[in-house]
PDB file as gemmi writes it, atoms N, CA and C in Angstrom:
CRYST1    1.000    1.000    1.000  90.00  90.00  90.00 P 1                      
ATOM      1  N   MET A   1     116.272  56.264 114.309  1.00  0.00           N  
ATOM      2  CA  MET A   1     117.607  57.239 115.195  1.00  0.00           C  
ATOM      3  C   MET A   1     116.610  57.131 117.058  1.00  0.00           C  
ATOM      4  N   MET A   2     116.422  57.679 117.506  1.00  0.00           N  
ATOM      5  CA  MET A   2     116.195  58.240 118.986  1.00  0.00           C  
ATOM      6  C   MET A   2     116.232  59.967 118.902  1.00  0.00           C  
ATOM      7  N   HIS A   3     114.477  60.084 118.846  1.00  0.00           N  
ATOM      8  CA  HIS A   3     115.120  61.905 119.487  1.00  0.00           C  
ATOM      9  C   HIS A   3     114.350  61.760 120.643  1.00  0.00           C  
ATOM     10  N   VAL A   4     114.792  62.633 121.912  1.00  0.00           N  
ATOM     11  CA  VAL A   4     114.444  63.503 122.804  1.00  0.00           C  
ATOM     12  C   VAL A   4     112.396  62.928 122.638  1.00  0.00           C  
ATOM     13  N   GLN A   5     112.235  64.108 121.525  1.00  0.00           N  
ATOM     14  CA  GLN A   5     110.342  64.443 120.898  1.00  0.00           C  
ATOM     15  C   GLN A   5     109.603  63.315 121.075  1.00  0.00           C  
ATOM     16  N   ASP A   6     110.488  62.216 120.848  1.00  0.00           N  
ATOM     17  CA  ASP A   6     109.117  61.482 119.864  1.00  0.00           C  
ATOM     18  C   ASP A   6     109.623  60.225 121.591  1.00  0.00           C  
ATOM     19  N   ILE A   7     109.605  60.752 122.835  1.00  0.00           N  
ATOM     20  CA  ILE A   7     109.282  60.406 123.462  1.00  0.00           C  
ATOM     21  C   ILE A   7     107.437  60.475 124.259  1.00  0.00           C  
ATOM     22  N   HIS A   8     106.936  59.331 124.357  1.00  0.00           N  
ATOM     23  CA  HIS A   8     105.610  60.201 124.872  1.00  0.00           C  
ATOM     24  C   HIS A   8     104.688  59.108 125.704  1.00  0.00           C  
ATOM     25  N   GLU A   9     104.156  59.029 126.254  1.00  0.00           N  
ATOM     26  CA  GLU A   9     103.233  58.705 126.974  1.00  0.00           C  
ATOM     27  C   GLU A   9     102.660  57.357 126.707  1.00  0.00           C  
ATOM     28  N   GLY A  10     102.260  56.628 127.040  1.00  0.00           N  
ATOM     29  CA  GLY A  10     102.425  55.153 126.678  1.00  0.00           C  
ATOM     30  C   GLY A  10     102.944  55.061 125.771  1.00  0.00           C  
ATOM     31  N   LEU A  11     104.374  54.678 125.276  1.00  0.00           N  
ATOM     32  CA  LEU A  11     105.203  54.215 124.640  1.00  0.00           C  
ATOM     33  C   LEU A  11     105.374  52.758 125.100  1.00  0.00           C  
ATOM     34  N   LYS A  12     105.082  52.252 124.439  1.00  0.00           N  
ATOM     35  CA  LYS A  12     105.866  49.967 124.741  1.00  0.00           C  
ATOM     36  C   LYS A  12     107.614  51.175 125.067  1.00  0.00           C  
ATOM     37  N   VAL A  13     108.278  49.929 125.802  1.00  0.00           N  
ATOM     38  CA  VAL A  13     109.788  49.795 126.379  1.00  0.00           C  
ATOM     39  C   VAL A  13     109.832  48.490 125.985  1.00  0.00           C  
ATOM     40  N   VAL A  14     110.367  47.808 125.234  1.00  0.00           N  
ATOM     41  CA  VAL A  14     111.099  46.603 125.091  1.00  0.00           C  
ATOM     42  C   VAL A  14     112.261  46.750 124.762  1.00  0.00           C  
ATOM     43  N   GLY A  15     112.620  45.545 125.269  1.00  0.00           N  
ATOM     44  CA  GLY A  15     114.371  45.352 125.236  1.00  0.00           C  
ATOM     45  C   GLY A  15     114.679  44.652 123.797  1.00  0.00           C  
ATOM     46  N   SER A  16     115.833  43.610 123.964  1.00  0.00           N  
ATOM     47  CA  SER A  16     116.564  44.245 122.441  1.00  0.00           C  
ATOM     48  C   SER A  16     116.401  42.499 121.676  1.00  0.00           C  
ATOM     49  N   ASP A  17     115.703  42.543 123.058  1.00  0.00           N  
ATOM     50  CA  ASP A  17     115.424  40.597 123.294  1.00  0.00           C  
ATOM     51  C   ASP A  17     113.969  40.822 122.572  1.00  0.00           C  
ATOM     52  N   GLY A  18     113.899  41.468 122.630  1.00  0.00           N  
ATOM     53  CA  GLY A  18     112.184  41.939 122.124  1.00  0.00           C  
ATOM     54  C   GLY A  18     110.736  42.035 123.734  1.00  0.00           C  
ATOM     55  N   GLY A  19     111.468  41.436 124.353  1.00  0.00           N  
ATOM     56  CA  GLY A  19     111.008  41.644 125.690  1.00  0.00           C  
ATOM     57  C   GLY A  19     110.204  42.993 126.249  1.00  0.00           C  
ATOM     58  N   HIS A  20     108.798  42.685 126.886  1.00  0.00           N  
ATOM     59  CA  HIS A  20     108.463  43.405 127.659  1.00  0.00           C  
ATOM     60  C   HIS A  20     108.939  44.192 128.261  1.00  0.00           C  
ATOM     61  N   VAL A  21     109.063  45.269 128.739  1.00  0.00           N  
ATOM     62  CA  VAL A  21     109.853  46.198 130.083  1.00  0.00           C  
ATOM     63  C   VAL A  21     109.236  46.968 130.676  1.00  0.00           C  
ATOM     64  N   GLY A  22     107.928  47.890 129.867  1.00  0.00           N  
ATOM     65  CA  GLY A  22     107.282  48.580 130.746  1.00  0.00           C  
ATOM     66  C   GLY A  22     106.663  49.210 129.158  1.00  0.00           C  
ATOM     67  N   SER A  23     105.585  50.617 130.260  1.00  0.00           N  
ATOM     68  CA  SER A  23     105.506  51.731 129.329  1.00  0.00           C  
ATOM     69  C   SER A  23     105.106  53.298 129.848  1.00  0.00           C  
ATOM     70  N   VAL A  24     106.085  53.320 128.915  1.00  0.00           N  
ATOM     71  CA  VAL A  24     106.564  55.204 129.946  1.00  0.00           C  
ATOM     72  C   VAL A  24     104.985  56.405 129.782  1.00  0.00           C  
ATOM     73  N   ASP A  25     105.310  56.440 132.024  1.00  0.00           N  
ATOM     74  CA  ASP A  25     104.382  57.199 132.530  1.00  0.00           C  
ATOM     75  C   ASP A  25     104.841  59.185 131.687  1.00  0.00           C  
ATOM     76  N   ALA A  26     105.946  59.800 132.155  1.00  0.00           N  
ATOM     77  CA  ALA A  26     106.350  60.478 131.454  1.00  0.00           C  
ATOM     78  C   ALA A  26     108.182  60.168 130.980  1.00  0.00           C  
ATOM     79  N   LEU A  27     108.857  61.622 130.737  1.00  0.00           N  
ATOM     80  CA  LEU A  27     110.075  61.371 130.430  1.00  0.00           C  
ATOM     81  C   LEU A  27     110.366  62.504 132.140  1.00  0.00           C  
ATOM     82  N   VAL A  28     111.092  62.388 132.143  1.00  0.00           N  
ATOM     83  CA  VAL A  28     111.287  63.344 134.192  1.00  0.00           C  
ATOM     84  C   VAL A  28     113.762  63.651 133.869  1.00  0.00           C  
ATOM     85  N   GLY A  29     113.156  64.667 132.510  1.00  0.00           N  
ATOM     86  CA  GLY A  29     114.515  64.768 132.559  1.00  0.00           C  
ATOM     87  C   GLY A  29     115.462  63.785 132.046  1.00  0.00           C  
ATOM     88  N   GLN A  30     116.151  63.124 132.037  1.00  0.00           N  
ATOM     89  CA  GLN A  30     116.904  61.730 131.377  1.00  0.00           C  
ATOM     90  C   GLN A  30     116.289  60.368 131.118  1.00  0.00           C  
ATOM     91  N   LEU A  31     115.385  60.601 132.130  1.00  0.00           N  
ATOM     92  CA  LEU A  31     114.707  59.196 133.062  1.00  0.00           C  
ATOM     93  C   LEU A  31     113.279  59.055 132.152  1.00  0.00           C  
ATOM     94  N   LEU A  32     113.008  57.643 131.979  1.00  0.00           N  
ATOM     95  CA  LEU A  32     112.289  57.486 131.191  1.00  0.00           C  
ATOM     96  C   LEU A  32     111.327  56.393 133.131  1.00  0.00           C  
ATOM     97  N   LYS A  33     110.139  57.189 132.545  1.00  0.00           N  
ATOM     98  CA  LYS A  33     109.077  56.942 134.081  1.00  0.00           C  
ATOM     99  C   LYS A  33     108.191  56.082 133.634  1.00  0.00           C  
ATOM    100  N   LEU A  34     108.389  54.728 134.063  1.00  0.00           N  
ATOM    101  CA  LEU A  34     106.829  53.445 133.927  1.00  0.00           C  
ATOM    102  C   LEU A  34     106.195  54.182 134.220  1.00  0.00           C  
ATOM    103  N   LYS A  35     105.264  53.571 133.995  1.00  0.00           N  
ATOM    104  CA  LYS A  35     104.203  53.287 134.770  1.00  0.00           C  
ATOM    105  C   LYS A  35     103.722  52.302 136.042  1.00  0.00           C  
ATOM    106  N   LYS A  36     103.375  52.941 136.901  1.00  0.00           N  
ATOM    107  CA  LYS A  36     102.998  51.516 137.391  1.00  0.00           C  
ATOM    108  C   LYS A  36     102.274  50.595 137.835  1.00  0.00           C  
ATOM    109  N   SER A  37     101.187  51.286 136.721  1.00  0.00           N  
ATOM    110  CA  SER A  37      99.483  49.294 136.581  1.00  0.00           C  
ATOM    111  C   SER A  37     100.728  49.503 135.157  1.00  0.00           C  
ATOM    112  N   ASP A  38     101.509  49.345 134.832  1.00  0.00           N  
ATOM    113  CA  ASP A  38     101.594  48.062 133.839  1.00  0.00           C  
ATOM    114  C   ASP A  38     102.081  46.466 134.707  1.00  0.00           C  
ATOM    115  N   PRO A  39     101.481  45.989 133.714  1.00  0.00           N  
ATOM    116  CA  PRO A  39     101.465  44.267 134.043  1.00  0.00           C  
ATOM    117  C   PRO A  39     103.058  44.623 134.989  1.00  0.00           C  
ATOM    118  N   ALA A  40     104.589  44.485 134.109  1.00  0.00           N  
ATOM    119  CA  ALA A  40     105.867  44.173 134.857  1.00  0.00           C  
ATOM    120  C   ALA A  40     105.801  45.116 135.585  1.00  0.00           C  
ATOM    121  N   SER A  41     105.613  46.416 136.156  1.00  0.00           N  
ATOM    122  CA  SER A  41     106.051  46.418 137.025  1.00  0.00           C  
ATOM    123  C   SER A  41     106.207  46.579 138.930  1.00  0.00           C  
ATOM    124  N   GLY A  42     105.061  45.552 138.279  1.00  0.00           N  
ATOM    125  CA  GLY A  42     104.998  44.925 140.502  1.00  0.00           C  
ATOM    126  C   GLY A  42     104.012  46.812 140.995  1.00  0.00           C  
ATOM    127  N   GLY A  43     103.453  47.041 140.299  1.00  0.00           N  
ATOM    128  CA  GLY A  43     102.836  48.510 141.253  1.00  0.00           C  
ATOM    129  C   GLY A  43     102.903  49.656 141.735  1.00  0.00           C  
ATOM    130  N   THR A  44     104.593  49.121 141.355  1.00  0.00           N  
ATOM    131  CA  THR A  44     105.517  50.524 141.416  1.00  0.00           C  
ATOM    132  C   THR A  44     106.061  51.407 140.424  1.00  0.00           C  
ATOM    133  N   HIS A  45     105.954  52.992 140.298  1.00  0.00           N  
ATOM    134  CA  HIS A  45     106.824  53.618 139.483  1.00  0.00           C  
ATOM    135  C   HIS A  45     108.058  53.204 138.956  1.00  0.00           C  
ATOM    136  N   HIS A  46     109.328  52.884 137.819  1.00  0.00           N  
ATOM    137  CA  HIS A  46     110.023  52.859 137.391  1.00  0.00           C  
ATOM    138  C   HIS A  46     111.037  52.762 136.643  1.00  0.00           C  
ATOM    139  N   PHE A  47     112.265  53.798 136.287  1.00  0.00           N  
ATOM    140  CA  PHE A  47     112.722  55.174 136.450  1.00  0.00           C  
ATOM    141  C   PHE A  47     113.962  54.093 135.405  1.00  0.00           C  
ATOM    142  N   LEU A  48     114.237  54.323 134.006  1.00  0.00           N  
ATOM    143  CA  LEU A  48     115.337  54.271 132.899  1.00  0.00           C  
ATOM    144  C   LEU A  48     115.775  54.775 132.325  1.00  0.00           C  
ATOM    145  N   ASP A  49     116.949  55.187 132.239  1.00  0.00           N  
ATOM    146  CA  ASP A  49     118.075  56.464 131.316  1.00  0.00           C  
ATOM    147  C   ASP A  49     117.364  56.695 129.881  1.00  0.00           C  
ATOM    148  N   ILE A  50     117.244  57.187 129.154  1.00  0.00           N  
ATOM    149  CA  ILE A  50     117.298  56.987 128.035  1.00  0.00           C  
ATOM    150  C   ILE A  50     117.861  57.123 127.289  1.00  0.00           C  
ATOM    151  N   GLY A  51     119.806  57.078 127.997  1.00  0.00           N  
ATOM    152  CA  GLY A  51     120.261  56.304 127.132  1.00  0.00           C  
ATOM    153  C   GLY A  51     120.779  54.439 126.722  1.00  0.00           C  
ATOM    154  N   LEU A  52     119.825  54.749 127.161  1.00  0.00           N  
ATOM    155  CA  LEU A  52     119.595  52.811 126.988  1.00  0.00           C  
ATOM    156  C   LEU A  52     118.232  52.773 126.255  1.00  0.00           C  
ATOM    157  N   ILE A  53     118.107  53.705 125.128  1.00  0.00           N  
ATOM    158  CA  ILE A  53     117.575  53.509 124.127  1.00  0.00           C  
ATOM    159  C   ILE A  53     118.313  53.541 122.585  1.00  0.00           C  
ATOM    160  N   ALA A  54     117.543  51.993 121.953  1.00  0.00           N  
ATOM    161  CA  ALA A  54     118.758  52.119 120.779  1.00  0.00           C  
ATOM    162  C   ALA A  54     117.637  52.666 119.805  1.00  0.00           C  
ATOM    163  N   GLU A  55     116.466  53.089 120.011  1.00  0.00           N  
ATOM    164  CA  GLU A  55     115.434  53.583 118.800  1.00  0.00           C  
ATOM    165  C   GLU A  55     113.697  53.409 118.693  1.00  0.00           C  
ATOM    166  N   ILE A  56     113.488  54.677 118.192  1.00  0.00           N  
ATOM    167  CA  ILE A  56     112.039  54.957 118.468  1.00  0.00           C  
ATOM    168  C   ILE A  56     111.390  54.574 117.223  1.00  0.00           C  
ATOM    169  N   GLU A  57     110.033  53.797 117.064  1.00  0.00           N  
ATOM    170  CA  GLU A  57     110.123  52.708 115.482  1.00  0.00           C  
ATOM    171  C   GLU A  57     108.601  52.751 116.236  1.00  0.00           C  
ATOM    172  N   ASN A  58     106.925  54.170 115.548  1.00  0.00           N  
ATOM    173  CA  ASN A  58     106.007  53.691 115.541  1.00  0.00           C  
ATOM    174  C   ASN A  58     105.493  54.062 116.880  1.00  0.00           C  
ATOM    175  N   ASP A  59     105.127  53.466 118.056  1.00  0.00           N  
ATOM    176  CA  ASP A  59     104.640  53.399 118.949  1.00  0.00           C  
ATOM    177  C   ASP A  59     106.031  52.127 120.631  1.00  0.00           C  
ATOM    178  N   THR A  60     106.565  52.303 119.708  1.00  0.00           N  
ATOM    179  CA  THR A  60     107.931  50.999 121.293  1.00  0.00           C  
ATOM    180  C   THR A  60     108.399  51.538 120.832  1.00  0.00           C  
ATOM    181  N   ALA A  61     109.640  51.331 121.980  1.00  0.00           N  
ATOM    182  CA  ALA A  61     111.148  52.351 122.834  1.00  0.00           C  
ATOM    183  C   ALA A  61     112.155  50.813 122.356  1.00  0.00           C  
ATOM    184  N   ARG A  62     113.141  50.468 120.979  1.00  0.00           N  
ATOM    185  CA  ARG A  62     114.278  49.318 121.738  1.00  0.00           C  
ATOM    186  C   ARG A  62     114.760  50.072 122.351  1.00  0.00           C  
ATOM    187  N   LEU A  63     115.600  49.388 123.813  1.00  0.00           N  
ATOM    188  CA  LEU A  63     116.435  49.548 124.409  1.00  0.00           C  
ATOM    189  C   LEU A  63     117.678  48.403 123.433  1.00  0.00           C  
ATOM    190  N   LEU A  64     118.872  48.687 124.209  1.00  0.00           N  
ATOM    191  CA  LEU A  64     120.792  48.253 124.084  1.00  0.00           C  
ATOM    192  C   LEU A  64     120.670  47.409 124.390  1.00  0.00           C  
ATOM    193  N   VAL A  65     119.611  46.783 125.783  1.00  0.00           N  
ATOM    194  CA  VAL A  65     119.852  45.990 126.898  1.00  0.00           C  
ATOM    195  C   VAL A  65     118.482  44.695 126.694  1.00  0.00           C  
ATOM    196  N   THR A  66     118.745  43.807 127.191  1.00  0.00           N  
ATOM    197  CA  THR A  66     117.355  43.396 126.949  1.00  0.00           C  
ATOM    198  C   THR A  66     117.213  43.461 127.629  1.00  0.00           C  
ATOM    199  N   ALA A  67     115.330  42.741 128.059  1.00  0.00           N  
ATOM    200  CA  ALA A  67     114.424  42.997 128.946  1.00  0.00           C  
ATOM    201  C   ALA A  67     114.985  43.197 130.373  1.00  0.00           C  
ATOM    202  N   ASP A  68     115.505  41.883 131.073  1.00  0.00           N  
ATOM    203  CA  ASP A  68     115.673  41.342 132.020  1.00  0.00           C  
ATOM    204  C   ASP A  68     117.235  42.048 132.657  1.00  0.00           C  
ATOM    205  N   ASP A  69     117.551  42.453 131.935  1.00  0.00           N  
ATOM    206  CA  ASP A  69     118.949  43.153 131.790  1.00  0.00           C  
ATOM    207  C   ASP A  69     118.219  45.308 131.975  1.00  0.00           C  
ATOM    208  N   ALA A  70     117.601  45.456 131.412  1.00  0.00           N  
ATOM    209  CA  ALA A  70     117.018  46.934 131.969  1.00  0.00           C  
ATOM    210  C   ALA A  70     116.769  46.647 133.225  1.00  0.00           C  
ATOM    211  N   LYS A  71     115.630  45.490 133.496  1.00  0.00           N  
ATOM    212  CA  LYS A  71     114.359  45.297 134.884  1.00  0.00           C  
ATOM    213  C   LYS A  71     115.797  45.186 136.367  1.00  0.00           C  
ATOM    214  N   GLN A  72     117.235  44.817 136.301  1.00  0.00           N  
ATOM    215  CA  GLN A  72     118.164  44.563 136.692  1.00  0.00           C  
ATOM    216  C   GLN A  72     118.603  46.489 136.998  1.00  0.00           C  
ATOM    217  N   ARG A  73     118.431  46.935 135.996  1.00  0.00           N  
ATOM    218  CA  ARG A  73     119.086  49.082 136.002  1.00  0.00           C  
ATOM    219  C   ARG A  73     118.456  49.730 136.244  1.00  0.00           C  
ATOM    220  N   TRP A  74     116.284  49.116 136.657  1.00  0.00           N  
ATOM    221  CA  TRP A  74     115.797  50.229 136.398  1.00  0.00           C  
ATOM    222  C   TRP A  74     116.225  51.037 138.004  1.00  0.00           C  
ATOM    223  N   SER A  75     115.964  52.301 138.760  1.00  0.00           N  
ATOM    224  CA  SER A  75     116.156  52.497 140.098  1.00  0.00           C  
ATOM    225  C   SER A  75     114.076  52.330 139.734  1.00  0.00           C  
ATOM    226  N   GLU A  76     113.863  52.233 141.807  1.00  0.00           N  
ATOM    227  CA  GLU A  76     112.087  52.988 141.582  1.00  0.00           C  
ATOM    228  C   GLU A  76     112.305  54.131 141.940  1.00  0.00           C  
ATOM    229  N   GLU A  77     110.832  53.916 141.763  1.00  0.00           N  
ATOM    230  CA  GLU A  77     110.544  55.752 143.158  1.00  0.00           C  
ATOM    231  C   GLU A  77     110.102  55.315 144.585  1.00  0.00           C  
ATOM    232  N   ASN A  78     110.739  56.236 145.056  1.00  0.00           N  
ATOM    233  CA  ASN A  78     110.897  56.561 146.666  1.00  0.00           C  
ATOM    234  C   ASN A  78     109.541  57.600 147.230  1.00  0.00           C  
ATOM    235  N   ASP A  79     108.329  56.763 147.456  1.00  0.00           N  
ATOM    236  CA  ASP A  79     107.425  57.205 147.822  1.00  0.00           C  
ATOM    237  C   ASP A  79     107.075  57.258 149.125  1.00  0.00           C  
TER     238      ASP A  79                                                      
END                                                                             
């Protein structure tokens, strides 16, 4: 079960397939802001809806979709 209070900076985000998506920088409303320093980010902050989280266990959030699908769904920060 996922609780919003379980979302914190540094939380690893993986797809349903176990593939790495990123790591959490912050929670912005209903969006996960992923660290731009993460190797998967390409140097840009990305955002994912928290509704994609299936569960949070230890320091990992597992998504309902694969890592590739999550990357297709994320939005980028407009700097």
